[in-house]
C-alpha positions in Angstrom: 19.0 215.8 9.3 20.1 212.2 8.4 22.1 211.7 5.3 20.2 208.5 4.4 17.1 206.6 5.4 16.7 202.9 6.1 13.2 201.6 6.2 12.5 198.1 7.6 9.2 196.3 6.9 8.3 193.8 9.7 5.2 191.9 10.7 3.7 188.4 10.5 4.0 186.3 7.4 1.4 186.6 4.6 0.5 190.2 5.4 1.9 191.5 2.1 5.3 193.1 3.1 7.1 191.8 0.0 4.2 192.7 -2.3 4.3 196.3 -1.0 8.0 196.6 -1.9 7.7 195.0 -5.3 4.6 197.0 -6.2 6.5 200.2 -5.4 9.4 199.2 -7.7 7.5 197.7 -10.6 4.3 199.8 -10.3 2.3 196.6 -10.7 1.1 193.8 -8.4 3.5 190.9 -8.7 2.2 187.7 -10.1 4.8 185.7 -8.2 5.9 186.7 -4.7 9.2 185.4 -3.4 9.9 184.8 0.3 11.3 188.3 0.6 12.4 191.2 -1.7 16.0 192.0 -2.0 17.1 195.3 -0.4 16.2 198.2 -2.6 18.0 201.6 -2.8 16.2 204.6 -4.1 18.7 207.3 -5.3 18.6 210.7 -3.7 17.5 212.5 -6.9 14.4 210.4 -7.0 13.2 210.9 -3.4 11.2 214.0 -2.5 13.6 215.0 0.2 16.8 214.4 -1.8 18.1 211.7 0.5 19.0 208.1 -0.6 16.5 205.6 0.9 17.0 201.9 1.5 14.0 199.6 1.8 14.5 196.3 3.6 12.0 193.5 3.6 12.1 191.1 6.6 10.6 187.7 6.0 9.0 185.9 9.0 8.8 182.7 7.0 12.5 182.8 6.1 13.5 182.7 9.8 17.2 183.4 10.4 17.1 183.7 14.2 16.5 186.5 16.7 20.0 187.8 16.3 19.4 188.5 12.6 16.1 190.3 13.4 17.8 192.4 16.1 20.7 193.2 13.7 18.3 194.5 11.0 16.2 196.4 13.5 19.2 198.1 15.0 20.3 199.2 11.5 16.9 200.6 10.6 15.9 204.3 11.0 12.1 203.6 10.8 9.9 200.6 11.2 6.9 199.8 9.1 4.8 197.4 11.1 2.5 195.7 8.5 -0.7 193.9 9.3 -3.5 192.6 7.0 -6.8 194.3 7.4 -8.6 191.0 6.8 -6.7 189.2 9.5 -7.3 190.5 13.1 -4.7 188.1 14.4 -2.0 190.0 12.5 -3.0 193.2 14.2 -3.1 191.4 17.6 0.5 190.3 16.9 1.5 193.9 16.2 0.4 194.7 19.8 1.6 191.6 21.5 4.9 190.9 19.8 6.2 193.5 17.2 5.6 196.7 19.2 7.2 195.3 22.4 10.1 194.2 20.2 10.5 197.7 18.8 10.3 199.2 22.3 13.0 196.7 23.5 15.4 197.6 20.6 14.8 201.3 21.1 15.5 201.2 24.8 18.6 199.0 24.2 20.0 201.6 21.8 18.6 204.6 23.7 17.0 205.8 20.5 13.4 206.7 19.6 13.0 205.2 16.1 9.6 206.1 14.6 7.0 203.5 13.7 4.3 203.5 11.0 1.4 201.1 11.3 0.6 199.8 7.8 -2.8 198.2 7.1 -2.3 196.3 3.9 -5.0 194.7 1.6 -7.4 197.6 2.1 -9.0 196.5 -1.2 -10.9 193.8 0.8 -14.3 195.1 2.0 -14.5 193.7 5.5 -11.6 193.9 7.9 -9.9 195.9 10.7 -10.8 199.5 10.9 -8.6 202.4 11.9 -10.7 202.8 15.1 -9.3 199.5 16.2 -5.8 200.7 15.8 -6.1 203.9 17.9 -5.5 202.1 21.3 -2.1 201.0 20.0 -1.3 204.5 18.8 -2.2 205.9 22.2 -0.1 203.3 24.1 3.1 203.6 22.0 4.2 207.2 21.4 6.8 206.2 18.8 4.0 205.5 16.4 4.0 208.4 13.9 0.9 207.5 11.9 -1.2 204.7 10.5 -1.9 204.3 6.8 -4.1 201.9 4.9 -2.9 200.7 1.5 -3.3 198.0 -1.1 -0.4 196.4 -2.9 -2.9 194.9 -5.3 -4.5 198.2 -6.3 -1.3 200.2 -5.9 -3.2 202.3 -3.4 -1.1 204.6 -1.1 2.1 202.7 -1.9 4.2 205.8 -2.8 2.6 207.6 0.1 3.6 204.8 2.5 7.3 205.1 1.8 7.1 208.9 1.6 5.6 209.0 5.1 8.3 206.5 6.3 11.0 208.7 5.0 9.4 211.8 6.4 9.1 210.2 9.8 12.9 209.8 9.9 13.8 213.2 8.4 11.0 215.2 10.2 9.9 213.2 13.2 6.8 214.2 15.1 7.8 212.6 18.4 10.4 215.1 19.6 8.1 218.0 18.7 4.6 217.2 19.8 2.6 215.3 22.5 -0.6 214.2 20.8 -2.1 213.0 24.1 -1.8 216.6 25.4 -2.3 218.3 22.0 0.6 220.6 22.7 4.3 221.1 21.9 6.8 219.2 24.0 8.8 221.3 26.4 12.1 221.0 24.5 10.4 222.0 21.3 8.7 225.0 22.8 12.0 226.1 24.4 13.8 225.8 21.1 11.2 227.8 19.3 11.3 230.5 22.1 15.0 230.9 21.4 14.3 231.3 17.7 11.6 233.9 18.4 14.0 235.8 20.7 16.7 235.9 18.1 14.4 237.0 15.4 12.8 239.7 17.6 15.5 242.1 16.6 14.1 245.2 18.4 13.4 243.1 21.5 9.9 244.4 22.0 8.5 240.9 22.6 6.7 240.7 19.1 7.6 239.9 15.5 6.7 242.8 13.2 6.0 242.3 9.5 9.6 243.3 8.8 11.0 240.8 11.3 8.7 238.0 10.0 9.9 238.7 6.5 13.6 238.5 7.7 12.7 235.3 9.5 11.1 233.8 6.3 14.2 234.7 4.3 16.6 233.3 6.8 14.7 230.0 7.1 13.2 229.4 3.7 15.4 231.6 1.4 12.5 233.6 0.1 10.6 236.7 1.1 7.2 236.4 2.8 4.4 237.1 0.4 1.8 239.6 1.6 -1.0 237.1 0.9 0.6 234.5 3.1 1.2 237.0 5.9 -2.4 238.0 5.8 -3.5 234.3 6.0 -1.2 233.6 9.0 -2.4 236.7 10.9 -6.1 235.8 10.1 -5.6 232.3 11.4 -4.1 233.5 14.6 -6.7 236.2 15.1 -9.4 233.6 14.7 -8.1 230.7 16.8 -5.5 232.2 19.1 -6.3 234.9 21.7 -3.3 237.3 22.0 -1.6 235.7 19.0 -1.6 239.0 17.2 -1.3 242.2 19.3 -1.1 245.7 17.6 -0.7 243.9 14.3 2.4 242.0 15.5 2.9 238.3 16.3 3.4 237.4 19.9 5.6 234.6 21.2 2.4 232.7 22.1 1.1 233.1 18.6 4.4 231.9 17.2 4.3 228.7 19.2 0.6 228.3 18.4 1.3 228.6 14.7 3.9 225.8 14.9 1.4 223.6 16.8 -1.0 224.0 13.9 1.7 223.1 11.4 2.4 219.9 13.3 -1.2 219.0 13.8 -1.8 219.4 10.1 1.1 217.2 9.1 3.4 220.0 8.1 6.0 219.3 10.8 8.7 219.6 8.1 8.1 223.4 8.3 8.9 223.4 12.0 12.0 221.2 11.4 13.3 223.5 8.7 13.1 226.4 11.2 14.8 224.4 14.0 17.6 223.1 11.8 18.3 226.6 10.5 19.0 227.5 14.1 21.2 224.6 14.7 19.0 222.0 16.3 19.4 218.2 16.0 16.7 215.5 15.9 17.0 215.4 19.7 16.4 219.2 19.9 19.9 219.9 21.2 22.2 222.3 19.3 24.5 220.3 17.1 28.3 220.2 17.8 28.9 221.3 14.2 26.7 224.4 14.8 28.4 225.2 18.1 32.0 224.2 17.5 33.1 224.7 13.9 36.7 223.6 13.3 39.2 226.4 14.1 42.9 225.8 13.4 45.2 227.6 15.8 48.9 227.1 15.4 51.3 227.6 18.4 52.1 231.3 18.6 48.9 232.5 16.9 46.1 234.2 18.7 42.4 234.7 18.0 40.7 238.1 17.6 37.2 239.3 16.7 36.8 240.6 13.1 35.0 243.8 12.2 32.0 241.6 11.3 32.1 240.0 14.7 32.2 243.4 16.5 29.3 244.6 14.3 27.2 241.7 15.3 28.0 242.1 19.0 27.3 245.8 18.8 23.8 245.1 17.3 23.2 242.6 20.1 24.2 245.3 22.7 21.9 247.9 21.2 19.0 245.4 21.0 19.1 244.7 24.8 20.0 248.2 26.0 16.3 249.1 26.3 16.8 252.5 28.0 19.5 253.5 25.6 21.9 254.6 28.3 24.9 252.8 26.7 25.0 250.4 29.7 23.5 247.0 30.4 21.9 246.7 33.8 21.9 243.3 35.4 18.3 242.5 34.1 19.3 243.7 30.6 22.4 241.5 30.7 20.4 238.5 31.9 17.9 239.1 29.1 20.8 239.2 26.5 22.1 235.8 27.6 18.7 234.3 28.1 19.2 232.3 24.9 22.5 230.9 26.3 23.2 228.4 29.1 24.6 231.2 31.3 26.7 234.4 31.2 30.0 233.3 29.9 32.2 235.5 32.1 30.2 235.0 35.3 29.9 237.7 37.9 33.4 239.1 37.7 33.1 241.6 34.9 33.3 244.5 37.5 36.9 243.4 38.2 38.0 242.9 34.6 36.7 245.9 32.6 35.6 249.5 33.0 31.9 250.0 34.1 29.6 252.4 35.8 29.7 253.1 39.5 26.6 251.0 39.9 28.5 248.1 38.2 26.3 248.3 35.1 28.3 247.1 32.1 29.2 249.9 29.7 29.5 249.3 26.0 33.3 249.7 26.2 33.3 247.1 29.0 31.1 244.7 27.0 33.3 245.0 23.9 36.4 244.4 26.1 34.9 241.3 27.7 34.1 239.7 24.4 37.6 240.6 23.2 39.3 239.1 26.3 37.3 235.9 26.2 37.7 235.5 22.5 41.5 235.8 23.0 41.6 233.4 25.9 38.7 230.9 25.1 38.0 231.1 21.4 36.1 227.9 21.2 33.8 228.9 24.0 33.1 232.3 22.4 32.3 230.7 19.1 29.8 228.6 21.0 28.2 231.7 22.5 28.0 233.5 19.2 26.0 230.5 17.9 23.7 230.6 20.9 23.0 234.3 20.2 22.1 233.5 16.6 25.2 234.7 14.6 25.0 231.8 12.1 23.0 232.6 9.0 23.2 232.1 5.2 24.4 235.7 4.9 27.2 235.6 7.5 27.9 231.9 7.3 29.2 230.2 10.4 30.6 232.1 13.4 34.1 231.5 11.9 33.6 234.8 10.0 33.4 236.6 13.4 37.0 235.7 14.3 40.4 235.8 12.7 43.7 234.0 13.4 46.5 236.5 13.8 50.1 236.0 12.6 52.5 234.7 15.2 54.6 237.1 17.3 57.7 235.9 15.6 56.3 236.8 12.2 55.3 240.2 13.5 58.9 240.8 14.8 60.4 239.8 11.5 58.3 242.3 9.7 58.9 245.0 12.4 55.1 245.7 12.5 52.0 244.1 14.0 48.5 243.8 12.5 47.1 242.5 15.8 44.7 244.5 17.9 45.0 242.6 21.2 48.2 242.3 23.3 48.7 240.3 26.5 51.0 241.3 29.3 51.8 238.8 32.1 52.3 240.9 35.4 54.8 239.4 37.7 56.1 240.7 41.0 56.9 239.9 44.6 54.0 239.7 47.1 52.9 243.3 48.0 54.4 244.9 44.9 51.0 246.1 43.9 49.9 243.8 41.0 46.2 244.0 41.9 46.4 247.8 42.1 48.2 247.9 38.7 45.4 245.8 37.1 42.7 248.0 38.8 44.2 251.2 37.3 44.1 249.9 33.8 40.3 249.8 34.2 40.4 253.2 36.0 39.5 251.9 39.4 40.9 252.3 42.9 41.5 249.2 44.8 38.8 249.9 47.4 36.2 250.1 44.6 36.3 246.3 44.2 38.0 244.8 47.3 34.7 244.4 49.2 33.0 242.7 46.2 35.9 240.3 45.6 36.0 239.3 49.3 32.3 238.3 49.1 32.8 236.1 46.1 34.7 233.0 45.2 36.9 234.8 42.7 39.0 233.1 40.0 42.6 232.4 41.1 44.0 234.1 38.0 42.7 237.6 37.4 42.8 239.7 34.2 41.9 243.2 33.3 41.5 244.7 29.8 41.0 248.1 28.4 41.3 249.9 25.0 44.4 252.0 24.8 44.9 254.8 22.2 48.2 254.7 20.3 48.7 257.4 17.6 45.6 257.2 15.5 44.5 253.7 16.5 43.0 251.9 19.5 44.3 248.6 20.7 43.3 246.3 23.5 45.8 245.7 26.3 45.2 242.6 28.6 47.0 242.4 31.9 47.1 239.0 33.5 48.1 238.9 37.2 50.6 236.1 38.1 50.4 235.4 41.9 53.9 235.3 43.4 55.3 231.8 44.1 52.2 230.2 42.8 52.0 227.0 40.6 50.9 229.3 37.8 54.1 231.4 38.1 56.2 228.3 38.2 54.6 227.0 35.1 55.0 230.3 33.2 58.6 230.7 34.2 59.4 227.2 33.1 58.1 228.4 29.7 60.2 231.6 29.7 57.4 233.8 30.9 54.5 232.2 29.1 52.9 232.9 25.8 52.6 236.7 26.2 53.7 239.8 24.3 55.3 241.5 27.3 56.4 240.4 30.8 55.8 243.2 33.3 57.7 242.8 36.5 56.7 245.1 39.4 58.7 245.9 42.5 57.9 248.0 45.5 60.1 251.1 45.6 59.5 251.4 49.4 60.7 247.9 50.2 64.5 247.4 50.0 64.4 243.7 49.1 61.6 244.0 46.5 63.8 244.6 43.4 66.1 241.7 44.3 63.1 239.4 44.2 61.9 241.0 40.9 65.3 240.3 39.3 65.1 236.7 40.4 61.9 236.4 38.4 63.4 238.1 35.4 66.3 235.6 35.2 63.8 233.0 34.0 62.1 235.2 31.4 63.0 235.3 27.7 60.2 237.5 26.5 60.2 241.2 26.0 60.3 242.6 29.6 59.9 245.9 31.5 60.4 246.6 35.2 57.9 249.0 36.8 58.5 250.5 40.3 55.3 250.9 42.3 54.2 253.1 45.2 56.4 255.8 43.9 54.2 258.5 45.4 55.9 257.5 48.7 59.5 258.0 49.7 61.6 255.5 47.9 64.4 253.5 49.6 67.7 252.3 48.2 67.2 248.7 47.0 69.2 246.0 48.6 71.0 244.9 45.4 74.4 245.4 43.9 73.0 247.4 41.0 70.2 249.9 40.6 67.1 249.1 38.5 68.4 251.4 35.8 71.7 249.7 35.7 70.1 246.2 35.5 67.9 247.3 32.7 70.9 248.7 30.7 73.0 245.6 31.3 70.1 243.3 30.3 69.2 245.3 27.2 65.8 246.2 28.7 64.1 249.6 28.5 64.6 251.9 31.5 62.3 251.0 34.4 58.9 252.7 34.5 57.2 254.0 37.6 53.6 253.7 38.8 51.6 255.3 41.6 48.1 254.3 42.5 47.5 258.0 43.5 47.8 259.2 39.9 44.7 259.7 38.0 44.3 258.5 34.4 44.9 261.7 32.6 47.9 262.8 34.6 50.1 260.0 33.6 48.7 256.5 33.9 47.2 256.5 30.4 50.8 257.3 29.1 52.2 254.5 31.2 49.9 251.9 29.7 50.5 253.4 26.3 54.2 252.7 26.9 53.4 249.1 27.9 51.3 248.7 24.7 54.2 250.0 22.5 56.6 247.6 24.2 54.2 244.7 23.7 53.5 245.5 20.1 56.9 246.7 19.0 59.5 245.1 21.4 62.4 246.0 19.0 61.7 249.6 19.6 62.2 249.4 23.4 65.5 251.3 23.3 63.7 254.3 21.9 61.5 254.4 25.0 63.5 256.2 27.6 62.9 259.5 29.4 60.2 260.6 26.9 56.6 261.8 27.3 55.4 258.3 28.2 57.5 258.5 31.4 55.9 260.1 34.5 57.5 262.6 36.8 58.2 259.8 39.2 60.6 258.1 36.7 62.5 261.4 36.4 62.8 261.6 40.2 63.9 258.0 40.3 66.6 258.6 37.7 67.9 261.4 39.9 67.9 259.2 42.9 69.6 256.5 41.0 72.4 258.9 40.0 72.6 260.0 43.6 72.8 256.4 44.8 75.7 255.7 42.4 77.5 258.8 43.6 77.1 257.6 47.2 78.3 254.2 46.3 81.5 255.6 44.6 82.1 257.9 47.5 81.9 255.0 49.9 84.4 253.1 47.8 86.7 256.2 47.7 86.7 256.6 51.5 87.3 252.9 52.1 90.3 252.9 49.7 91.9 255.9 51.5 91.7 254.4 54.9 
């Protein structure tokens, strides 16, 4: 809603524009009328809407040129086109000159400023009737209304300026098409979104409880039973299917707002729309969608408990069959109040879900966590689309929190964060995709076919909730394609803004670890090596030192091992727990050695490493004795 209103009175000379302004201010008909009245400002505490209002009188006799008229018209928010009811030529001039001028200025500025037709001198008996004005109102949709008044008798003077202010603050034109006697499409679509958000059980109707919550949300007061009865009676009488099983249908909700507008109560509809973020052009305001969020370098964004509670409520609302999954139609229904589904069609490759690719609650929660971490501004926008904002919760900023930086966490030796990011590096063929798949408990063949059919994102993530001690944390794995521009960019930044750099190498390829070490040279983040494909026979790596020796010399934790053949319970959950601990508490990495978090393959690898060192020493001994 506008912060101020500027009313411009225009029309031919001698129609009484100046008299109207002076009669409003002095509350009496002026005995002497100057060429024009000085600009008047009515303070906010005097106006019905609590908005300061400026009234500008344009004099046709005091001609200052077309540029001055254009200047005043472009500053105005609403035009009062004044004619004299005893002078038909002044009305003809409205149609032949003033309305085309208004149309020209509106088109120039790409605005739709409202117009009031004002028939002054209604105290005279004979003159122009309202029936003669109707053709103009039908031709120019910007005309809000027509009002007859008399500056001499002080008739409808206050009403004139009230309607002018109301036309700016609660315009009819964006809401209603009078020639069709129906809501305009943008208005109907906005009200459908409001209905959908307020239908908290998603049954397609508003119950008495839901209507009461709607009333409190929009008007800050409960719905009186007498008013509820009147509304239902009105719909039952005039709107078929407006009330079904004593509940209000969407059709009835739209019909009710049509009645409000037809009866001049469009401020009611505007109050509702503005509570749900709509501007005068019926788009969602930038302030509503994008509240200011200050994120310092090194900080990250997570959902708060209040944010998770809201998203849980939304999930339960659209999970119609209560199977703790969202089928594709249920997911589409959930995001029907949004432009699209924010994470696209790739959720099956990012989070855990059912075999039929339906989105589980855990997967839904993880997707919101991931995208809030990566794209916080976008997720704030989607929370607004879903109706998070309210007087109780405030803006969607209460749904997120800015976490302390990693350096602050390390100084304290503890972390309050719940989401940790690991960048997964490794030579080509080292098993990065398989590693990401296993975090979400999937075999590679589960998703390869789907990925091949789709234009997948170049950078893939997976996320899952990992239990550590008595808590659950989210672990994000971000795949870094080998020798890609993305890898180059991250390595130039020491590994990127992550909690842990995971470097994979293929234990069955002799040059794999050497390539992994080349990557590690450019990383200054907490790092761990993980040998992959360790269910197969390992080979001695073509490098001067074993993986265990490199880790010891570099001050890194011992290398971990991964097999795609393992199931979750037999070791992979512990592997990811170890990654989580290294990400959350990098200073404790030396305590993570051959402990329960290590799989049997790591123990075998350690034996092989010792054997390899023994062979190396034996080779040196034999060469020295030759």
